[in-house]
KENU-393675 format. One record per residue: residue in three letters; x, y, z of N, C-alpha, C in turn. Coordinates in nm, 4 decimals, padded with zeros to 6 digits, m for minus. Each point is the difference from the previous one (the first is absolute). Layout:
<atoms>
+-----+----------+----------+----------+----------+----------+----------+----------+----------+----------+
:   r :      n.u :      n.v :      n.w :     ca.u :     ca.v :     ca.w :      c.u :      c.v :      c.w :
+-----+----------+----------+----------+----------+----------+----------+----------+----------+----------+
: ALA :        X :        Y :        Z :        X :        Y :        Z :        X :        Y :        Z :
...
+-----+----------+----------+----------+----------+----------+----------+----------+----------+----------+
</atoms>
This chain:
<atoms>
+-----+----------+----------+----------+----------+----------+----------+----------+----------+----------+
:   r :      n.u :      n.v :      n.w :     ca.u :     ca.v :     ca.w :      c.u :      c.v :      c.w :
+-----+----------+----------+----------+----------+----------+----------+----------+----------+----------+
: MET : m03.6921 : m00.1579 : m01.2509 : m00.0763 : m00.1105 : m00.0120 :  00.0946 : m00.1148 :  00.0261 :
: PRO : m00.0237 : m00.0787 :  00.1016 :  00.0790 : m00.1313 :  00.0318 :  00.0227 : m00.0832 : m00.1168 :
: GLY :  00.0840 : m00.0704 :  00.0130 :  00.0472 : m00.0982 : m00.1239 :  00.1414 : m00.0653 :  00.0083 :
: ILE :  00.0474 : m00.0180 : m00.0938 :  00.1407 : m00.0468 : m00.0049 :  00.0972 :  00.0831 : m00.0757 :
: VAL :  00.1156 :  00.0422 :  00.0766 :  00.0909 :  00.0774 : m00.0578 :  00.1111 : m00.0893 : m00.0573 :
: LEU : m00.0004 : m00.0022 : m00.1421 :  00.0787 : m00.1043 : m00.0750 :  00.1345 :  00.0861 : m00.0315 :
: CYS :  00.1190 : m00.0265 :  00.0391 :  00.1174 :  00.0652 : m00.0411 :  00.0728 : m00.0461 : m00.0970 :
: THR :  00.0609 :  00.0799 : m00.0625 :  00.0866 : m00.0190 : m00.1257 :  00.1116 :  00.0969 : m00.0175 :
: ASP :  00.1215 : m00.0648 : m00.0457 :  00.1172 :  00.0841 : m00.0355 :  00.0030 :  00.0188 : m00.1362 :
: LEU : m00.0935 : m00.0545 : m00.0754 : m00.0203 :  00.0240 : m00.1533 :  00.0837 : m00.1160 : m00.0611 :
: SER :  00.0499 : m00.0881 :  00.0585 :  00.0962 : m00.1052 : m00.0467 : m00.0925 : m00.1188 : m00.0347 :
: PRO :  00.0433 : m00.0711 : m00.1104 : m00.0737 : m00.1244 : m00.0344 : m00.0252 : m00.0904 :  00.1265 :
: GLU :  00.0860 : m00.0164 :  00.0961 : m00.0062 : m00.0804 :  00.1025 : m00.1154 :  00.0450 :  00.0901 :
: SER : m00.0235 :  00.1269 :  00.0130 : m00.1161 :  00.0532 :  00.0873 : m00.1262 : m00.0328 : m00.0486 :
: LYS : m00.0092 : m00.0172 : m00.1378 : m00.1268 : m00.0364 : m00.0644 : m00.0604 : m00.1333 :  00.0309 :
: ARG :  00.0918 : m00.0741 :  00.0611 : m00.0386 : m00.1448 :  00.0387 : m00.0967 :  00.0080 :  00.1132 :
: ALA : m00.0330 :  00.0976 :  00.0675 : m00.1020 :  00.0235 :  00.0937 : m00.1240 :  00.0436 : m00.0521 :
: PHE : m00.0087 :  00.0349 : m00.1241 : m00.1217 :  00.0677 : m00.0557 : m00.1171 : m00.1030 : m00.0108 :
: GLN :  00.0294 : m00.1149 : m00.0598 : m00.1168 : m00.0980 : m00.0277 : m00.0565 : m00.0516 :  00.1312 :
: PRO :  00.0749 : m00.0380 :  00.0931 : m00.0455 : m00.0501 :  00.1149 : m00.0745 :  00.0955 :  00.1017 :
: THR :  00.0666 :  00.1135 : m00.0148 : m00.0763 :  00.1227 :  00.0740 : m00.1243 :  00.0360 : m00.0799 :
: ARG : m00.0130 : m00.0068 : m00.1205 : m00.1358 :  00.0442 : m00.0552 : m00.0987 : m00.1150 :  00.0279 :
: GLU :  00.0512 : m00.1361 :  00.0068 : m00.0951 : m00.1054 :  00.0364 : m00.0425 :  00.0220 :  00.1652 :
: LEU :  00.0918 :  00.0321 :  00.0877 : m00.0362 :  00.0244 :  00.1348 : m00.0998 :  00.1225 :  00.0279 :
: ALA :  00.0371 :  00.1091 : m00.0836 : m00.0869 :  00.1097 :  00.0009 : m00.1437 : m00.0415 : m00.0444 :
: SER : m00.0095 : m00.0686 : m00.1157 : m00.1368 : m00.0329 : m00.0471 : m00.0790 : m00.0985 :  00.0776 :
: LYS :  00.0678 : m00.0926 :  00.0787 : m00.0557 : m00.0840 :  00.0989 : m00.0495 :  00.0682 :  00.1005 :
: LEU :  00.0811 :  00.0892 :  00.0641 : m00.0537 :  00.0717 :  00.1182 : m00.0645 :  00.1364 : m00.0230 :
: GLY : m00.0289 :  00.0268 : m00.1307 : m00.0665 :  00.1266 : m00.0386 :  00.0617 :  00.1365 :  00.0368 :
: LEU :  00.1367 :  00.0046 : m00.0190 :  00.0821 :  00.1017 :  00.0476 :  00.0567 :  00.0613 : m00.1373 :
: ARG :  00.0327 :  00.1519 :  00.0359 :  00.0588 :  00.0636 : m00.1101 :  00.1531 : m00.0126 :  00.0280 :
: VAL :  00.0708 :  00.0320 : m00.1107 :  00.1451 : m00.0033 :  00.0157 :  00.0619 :  00.1462 : m00.0315 :
: HIS :  00.0972 :  00.0320 :  00.0834 :  00.0648 :  00.1220 : m00.0055 :  00.1457 : m00.0371 : m00.0629 :
: LEU :  00.0157 :  00.0333 : m00.1155 :  00.1406 : m00.0350 : m00.0560 :  00.0892 :  00.1050 :  00.0443 :
: LEU :  00.1103 : m00.0380 :  00.0750 :  00.1002 :  00.0884 :  00.0437 :  00.1572 : m00.0215 : m00.0284 :
: ALA :  00.0543 :  00.1101 : m00.0699 :  00.1472 : m00.0024 : m00.0071 :  00.0496 :  00.1025 :  00.0764 :
: VAL :  00.1160 : m00.0306 :  00.0612 :  00.0869 :  00.1053 :  00.0747 :  00.1271 :  00.0179 : m00.0713 :
: LEU :  00.0180 :  00.1292 : m00.0246 :  00.1282 :  00.0283 : m00.0652 :  00.0839 :  00.0421 :  00.0915 :
: GLU :  00.1079 : m00.0648 :  00.0402 :  00.0892 :  00.0364 :  00.0922 :  00.0778 :  00.1227 : m00.0100 :
: ASP :  00.0018 :  00.0955 :  00.0954 :  00.0676 :  00.1220 : m00.0127 :  00.1424 : m00.0220 :  00.0618 :
: LEU :  00.0931 : m00.0097 : m00.0831 :  00.1392 : m00.0360 :  00.0353 :  00.0775 :  00.1374 :  00.0051 :
: PRO :  00.0162 :  00.0595 :  00.1142 :  00.0798 :  00.1240 : m00.0044 :  00.1428 : m00.0445 : m00.0287 :
: PHE :  00.0728 :  00.0570 : m00.0986 :  00.1200 : m00.0250 : m00.0297 :  00.0633 :  00.1173 : m00.0674 :
: GLU :  00.1399 :  00.0290 :  00.0316 :  00.0695 :  00.0987 : m00.0634 :  00.0300 : m00.0310 : m00.1506 :
: PRO : m00.0355 :  00.1010 : m00.0851 :  00.0163 : m00.0265 : m00.1444 :  00.1525 : m00.0009 : m00.0293 :
: THR :  00.0740 :  00.0449 :  00.0887 :  00.1615 : m00.0067 : m00.0274 :  00.0765 : m00.0513 :  00.1278 :
: GLY :  00.0895 : m00.0585 : m00.0466 :  00.0756 : m00.0756 :  00.1325 :  00.1372 : m00.0518 : m00.0714 :
: GLY :  00.1053 :  00.0274 :  00.0855 :  00.1335 : m00.0570 : m00.0412 :  00.0374 :  00.0576 : m00.1402 :
: GLY : m00.0552 :  00.1182 : m00.0297 :  00.0486 :  00.0460 : m00.1388 : m00.0625 : m00.0384 : m00.1210 :
: LEU : m00.1092 : m00.0927 :  00.0340 : m00.0846 : m00.0584 : m00.1248 : m00.1395 :  00.0648 :  00.0079 :
: MET : m00.0549 :  00.0035 : m00.1143 : m00.1187 :  00.0706 : m00.0124 : m00.1142 : m00.1034 : m00.0314 :
: ALA : m00.0999 : m00.0111 :  00.0829 : m00.1067 : m00.0905 : m00.0188 : m00.1231 :  00.0699 : m00.0669 :
: VAL : m00.0609 : m00.0756 : m00.0837 : m00.1015 :  00.0473 : m00.0630 : m00.1280 :  00.0084 :  00.0978 :
: TYR : m00.0542 :  00.0971 :  00.0339 : m00.0977 :  00.0194 :  00.1130 : m00.1444 : m00.0055 : m00.0828 :
: PRO : m00.0864 : m00.1050 :  00.0174 : m00.1169 : m00.0258 : m00.0903 : m00.0980 :  00.1182 :  00.0277 :
: ASP : m00.0854 :  00.0394 : m00.0877 : m00.1028 :  00.0986 :  00.0240 : m00.1060 : m00.0734 :  00.0769 :
: ARG : m00.0171 :  00.0348 :  00.1287 : m00.0881 : m00.0800 :  00.0885 : m00.1456 : m00.0003 : m00.0553 :
: GLN : m00.0428 :  00.1301 : m00.0572 : m00.1295 :  00.0176 : m00.0523 : m00.0355 : m00.0849 : m00.1258 :
: GLN :  00.0910 : m00.0169 : m00.0713 : m00.0019 : m00.0855 : m00.1329 : m00.0106 : m00.1564 :  00.0580 :
: VAL :  00.0942 : m00.0232 :  00.0894 : m00.0062 : m00.1525 :  00.0458 : m00.1502 : m00.0257 :  00.0585 :
: LYS : m00.0362 :  00.0921 :  00.0762 : m00.1283 : m00.0356 :  00.0554 : m00.1155 :  00.0144 : m00.1002 :
: ALA :  00.0042 :  00.0701 : m00.0959 : m00.0925 :  00.0101 : m00.1027 :  00.0039 : m00.1389 : m00.0776 :
: ASP :  00.1289 : m00.0368 : m00.0299 :  00.0290 : m00.1424 : m00.0711 : m00.0770 : m00.1188 :  00.0999 :
: TRP :  00.0272 :  00.0003 :  00.1238 : m00.0629 : m00.0923 :  00.0804 : m00.1484 : m00.0055 : m00.0017 :
: GLU : m00.0598 :  00.1338 :  00.0031 : m00.1383 :  00.0013 : m00.0062 : m00.0444 : m00.0588 : m00.1126 :
: HIS :  00.0474 :  00.0417 : m00.1263 : m00.0490 : m00.0565 : m00.1085 :  00.0099 : m00.1494 : m00.0105 :
: LEU :  00.1203 : m00.0625 :  00.0496 :  00.0029 : m00.1529 :  00.0033 : m00.0997 : m00.0640 :  00.0883 :
: LEU : m00.0321 :  00.0749 :  00.1079 : m00.0803 : m00.0600 :  00.1032 : m00.1486 :  00.0099 : m00.0469 :
: ALA : m00.0344 :  00.1016 : m00.0795 : m00.1436 :  00.0046 : m00.0704 : m00.0031 : m00.1036 : m00.0834 :
: LYS :  00.1142 : m00.0442 : m00.0833 : m00.0195 : m00.1210 : m00.0852 : m00.0197 : m00.1196 :  00.0724 :
: LEU :  00.0742 : m00.0325 :  00.1251 : m00.0218 : m00.1075 :  00.0782 : m00.1472 :  00.0020 :  00.0531 :
: ALA : m00.0362 :  00.1092 :  00.0475 : m00.1487 : m00.0054 :  00.0512 : m00.0980 : m00.0333 : m00.1074 :
: ASP :  00.0266 :  00.0306 : m00.1312 : m00.0878 : m00.0319 : m00.1121 :  00.0053 : m00.1625 : m00.0155 :
: GLU :  00.1384 : m00.0373 :  00.0011 :  00.0228 : m00.1560 : m00.0033 : m00.0808 : m00.0811 :  00.1188 :
: PHE :  00.0085 :  00.0652 :  00.1121 : m00.0561 : m00.0539 :  00.1344 : m00.1545 : m00.0119 : m00.0250 :
: GLY : m00.0592 :  00.1087 : m00.0552 : m00.1323 :  00.0144 : m00.0284 : m00.0708 :  00.1077 :  00.1027 :
: ARG : m00.0299 :  00.0961 : m00.0739 : m00.0593 :  00.1152 :  00.0751 : m00.1294 : m00.0150 :  00.0691 :
: ASP : m00.0607 : m00.1258 : m00.0275 : m00.1234 : m00.0375 :  00.0827 :  00.0369 : m00.0212 :  00.1289 :
: ARG :  00.1108 : m00.0566 :  00.0366 :  00.0390 : m00.0137 :  00.1415 :  00.0988 :  00.0872 :  00.0447 :
: CYS :  00.0783 :  00.0793 : m00.0888 :  00.0965 :  00.0913 :  00.0477 : m00.0582 :  00.1254 :  00.0377 :
: GLU : m00.0007 :  00.0334 :  00.1066 : m00.0651 :  00.1247 :  00.0736 :  00.0910 :  00.1213 : m00.0560 :
: GLN :  00.1379 : m00.0042 :  00.0186 :  00.0696 :  00.1044 : m00.0308 :  00.1476 : m00.0467 : m00.0244 :
: ALA :  00.0710 :  00.0612 : m00.0771 :  00.1528 : m00.0292 : m00.0345 :  00.0785 :  00.1135 :  00.0589 :
: LEU :  00.0863 :  00.0104 :  00.0794 :  00.0727 :  00.1036 :  00.0564 :  00.1313 : m00.0307 :  00.0281 :
: VAL :  00.0963 :  00.1086 : m00.0400 :  00.1246 : m00.0001 :  00.0216 :  00.0425 :  00.0973 :  00.1267 :
: LEU :  00.0588 : m00.0478 :  00.0861 :  00.0464 :  00.0835 :  00.1004 :  00.1545 :  00.0124 :  00.0143 :
: ASP :  00.0383 :  00.1160 :  00.0474 :  00.1506 :  00.0267 :  00.0217 :  00.0211 : m00.0241 :  00.1385 :
: ALA :  00.1126 : m00.0938 :  00.0374 :  00.0366 :  00.0013 :  00.1254 :  00.1419 : m00.0648 :  00.0149 :
: ALA :  00.0642 :  00.0465 :  00.1218 :  00.1310 : m00.0323 :  00.0288 :  00.0027 : m00.1493 :  00.0518 :
: ASP : m00.1155 : m00.0336 :  00.0738 : m00.0130 : m00.1411 :  00.0706 : m00.1189 : m00.0647 : m00.0712 :
: VAL :  00.0376 : m00.0780 : m00.0923 : m00.1162 : m00.0832 : m00.0845 : m00.0859 : m00.0797 :  00.0847 :
: PRO :  00.0422 : m00.0938 :  00.0920 : m00.0804 : m00.0649 :  00.0710 : m00.0960 :  00.0751 :  00.0880 :
: ARG :  00.0722 :  00.1082 :  00.0747 : m00.0897 :  00.0814 :  00.0886 : m00.1223 :  00.0717 : m00.0937 :
: ALA :  00.0365 :  00.0380 : m00.1240 : m00.1060 :  00.0739 : m00.0806 : m00.1116 : m00.1039 : m00.0360 :
: ILE :  00.0368 : m00.1240 : m00.0216 : m00.0950 : m00.0864 : m00.0229 : m00.0992 : m00.0328 :  00.1243 :
: VAL :  00.0687 : m00.0160 :  00.1088 : m00.0829 : m00.0324 :  00.1210 : m00.0866 :  00.1344 :  00.0461 :
: ASP :  00.0544 :  00.1002 : m00.0186 : m00.0666 :  00.1240 :  00.0290 : m00.1159 :  00.0328 : m00.1044 :
: PHE :  00.0161 : m00.0394 : m00.1310 : m00.0941 :  00.0186 : m00.0889 : m00.1172 : m00.0924 :  00.0276 :
: ALA :  00.0284 : m00.1299 :  00.0330 : m00.0979 : m00.1010 :  00.0326 : m00.0805 :  00.0522 :  00.1076 :
: ALA :  00.0554 :  00.0587 :  00.1033 : m00.0647 :  00.0474 :  00.1233 : m00.0952 :  00.0983 : m00.0404 :
: LYS :  00.0406 :  00.0988 : m00.0792 : m00.0788 :  00.1176 : m00.0480 : m00.1151 : m00.0529 : m00.0815 :
: GLN :  00.0097 : m00.1009 : m00.0758 : m00.1113 : m00.0519 : m00.0705 : m00.0874 : m00.1082 :  00.0843 :
: ARG :  00.0448 : m00.0170 :  00.1058 : m00.0801 : m00.0964 :  00.0992 :  00.0065 : m00.1339 : m00.0925 :
: ALA :  00.1075 : m00.0367 : m00.0560 : m00.0045 : m00.1393 : m00.0767 : m00.0191 : m00.1050 :  00.0852 :
: ASP : m00.0609 : m00.1249 : m00.0703 : m00.0211 : m00.1184 :  00.0635 :  00.1383 : m00.0755 : m00.0151 :
: PHE :  00.0642 :  00.0046 : m00.0947 :  00.1268 : m00.0609 : m00.0431 :  00.0851 :  00.0701 : m00.0706 :
: ILE :  00.1260 : m00.0434 :  00.0079 :  00.1163 :  00.0488 : m00.0857 :  00.0417 : m00.1092 : m00.0838 :
: ALA :  00.0179 :  00.0107 : m00.1100 :  00.0501 : m00.1109 : m00.0895 :  00.1336 :  00.0502 : m00.0883 :
: LEU :  00.0963 : m00.0837 : m00.0077 :  00.1252 :  00.0104 : m00.0766 :  00.0614 : m00.1090 : m00.0274 :
: ALA :  00.0837 : m00.0070 : m00.1044 :  00.0939 : m00.1111 : m00.0425 :  00.1335 :  00.0403 :  00.0597 :
: THR :  00.0731 : m00.1009 :  00.0190 :  00.1462 :  00.0024 :  00.0436 :  00.0848 : m00.0278 : m00.1256 :
: HIS :  00.1213 :  00.0576 :  00.0092 :  00.1057 : m00.0307 : m00.1026 :  00.0660 : m00.1251 :  00.0361 :
: GLY : m00.0148 : m00.0406 :  00.1269 :  00.0903 : m00.1350 :  00.0507 :  00.1496 :  00.0293 : m00.0098 :
: ARG :  00.0414 :  00.1207 :  00.0383 :  00.1285 :  00.0192 :  00.0172 :  00.0537 : m00.0627 :  00.1369 :
: SER :  00.1299 : m00.0514 :  00.0033 :  00.0489 : m00.0631 :  00.0949 :  00.1570 :  00.0409 :  00.0257 :
: GLY :  00.0589 : m00.0380 :  00.1014 :  00.1536 :  00.0263 :  00.0122 :  00.0313 :  00.1497 : m00.0035 :
: LEU :  00.1113 :  00.0193 : m00.0616 :  00.0549 :  00.1367 : m00.0238 : m00.1071 :  00.1212 : m00.0498 :
: ARG : m00.0678 : m00.0635 : m00.1202 : m00.0981 :  00.0930 : m00.0476 : m00.1011 :  00.0557 :  00.0801 :
: ARG : m00.0569 : m00.1074 :  00.0842 : m00.1114 :  00.0405 :  00.0945 :  00.0507 :  00.0965 :  00.1245 :
: LEU :  00.1414 : m00.0290 :  00.0203 :  00.0645 :  00.0854 :  00.1114 : m00.0030 :  00.1352 : m00.0509 :
: LEU :  00.0732 :  00.0251 : m00.1377 :  00.0150 :  00.1301 : m00.0493 : m00.1321 :  00.0585 : m00.0502 :
: LEU : m00.0995 : m00.0713 : m00.0492 : m00.1191 :  00.0551 : m00.0575 : m00.1099 :  00.0003 :  00.0994 :
: GLY :  00.0020 : m00.0661 :  00.1025 : m00.0998 : m00.0106 :  00.0995 : m00.1120 : m00.0869 : m00.0456 :
: SER : m00.1168 : m00.0156 :  00.0860 : m00.1238 : m00.0668 : m00.0600 : m00.1243 :  00.1042 :  00.0389 :
: VAL : m00.0521 :  00.0445 : m00.1029 : m00.1226 :  00.0893 :  00.0309 : m00.1005 : m00.0800 :  00.0692 :
: ALA : m00.0203 : m00.1200 : m00.0669 : m00.1020 : m00.0820 :  00.0597 :  00.0037 : m00.0481 :  00.1410 :
: GLU :  00.1308 : m00.0118 :  00.0293 :  00.0306 : m00.0361 :  00.1497 : m00.0305 :  00.1097 :  00.0839 :
: GLN :  00.0276 :  00.1176 : m00.0270 : m00.0205 :  00.1175 :  00.0706 : m00.1578 :  00.0195 :  00.0160 :
: VAL : m00.0679 : m00.0096 : m00.1135 : m00.1471 :  00.0220 : m00.0046 : m00.0653 : m00.1005 :  00.0951 :
: ILE :  00.0441 : m00.1258 : m00.0008 : m00.0542 : m00.0823 :  00.0992 :  00.0116 :  00.0349 :  00.1485 :
: ARG :  00.1236 :  00.0492 :  00.0121 :  00.0465 :  00.0288 :  00.1469 : m00.0903 :  00.1173 :  00.0370 :
: HIS : m00.0478 :  00.0929 : m00.0818 : m00.0571 :  00.1223 :  00.0465 : m00.1553 :  00.0186 : m00.0298 :
: ALA : m00.0456 : m00.0876 : m00.0837 : m00.1242 :  00.0102 : m00.0238 : m00.1126 : m00.0452 :  00.1094 :
: HIS : m00.1120 :  00.0589 : m00.0119 : m00.0922 : m00.0177 :  00.1030 : m00.1306 : m00.0812 : m00.0635 :
: VAL :  00.0327 : m00.0492 : m00.1285 : m00.1116 : m00.0856 : m00.0580 :  00.0691 : m00.1124 : m00.0532 :
: PRO : m00.0612 : m00.1120 : m00.0445 :  00.0578 : m00.1227 : m00.0672 :  00.0847 :  00.0617 : m00.1187 :
: VAL :  00.1046 : m00.0628 : m00.0331 :  00.0820 :  00.0203 : m00.1073 :  00.0187 : m00.1396 : m00.0888 :
: VAL : m00.0445 :  00.0075 : m00.1264 : m00.0024 : m00.1182 : m00.0739 :  00.1316 :  00.0234 : m00.0898 :
: VAL :  00.0843 : m00.0992 :  00.0003 :  00.1296 :  00.0034 : m00.0577 :  00.0003 : m00.0912 : m00.0985 :
: TYR :  00.0389 :  00.0197 : m00.1373 :  00.0231 : m00.1038 : m00.1144 :  00.1337 : m00.0230 : m00.0097 :
: PRO :  00.0544 : m00.0997 :  00.0309 :  00.1360 : m00.0321 : m00.0364 :  00.0380 : m00.0376 : m00.1377 :
: PRO :  00.1217 : m00.0021 : m00.0343 :  00.0273 : m00.0362 : m00.1405 : m00.0122 : m00.1652 : m00.0144 :
: PRO : m00.0235 : m00.0338 : m00.1243 : m00.0285 : m00.1480 : m00.0129 :  00.1298 : m00.0703 :  00.0404 :
: ALA : m00.0104 : m00.1288 :  00.0361 :  00.1118 : m00.0781 :  00.0629 :  00.0886 : m00.0295 : m00.1321 :
+-----+----------+----------+----------+----------+----------+----------+----------+----------+----------+
</atoms>
């Protein structure tokens, strides 16, 4: 069913988009698909003689699904069509592809407002989604 794909990384900053997206969905009579993309970071658990703790991927995903279900309840199940956690190596591409499969009318997300070196190192999911999306993207920036 077409609607709005509302993206979250489960951070408090990402919740900034929830209320305005709910209002937009209500005004337009659209359903919301709440989406979190768990980034699949392939890394070597050992390197340089050091041992890294390799997280249990299934447990991490289960934790994310639990947290996302709580966020969907907070958002309001009357508007929230589904809450889904996807695994993907390319988070922006996963968002764009999911929106296309859902035949979404909009994608909505909050930005973290990173700049400078932090943005260079961490990238901008919002920027990449805007570049590749085939539907309007509603971006909620951090407060001034």
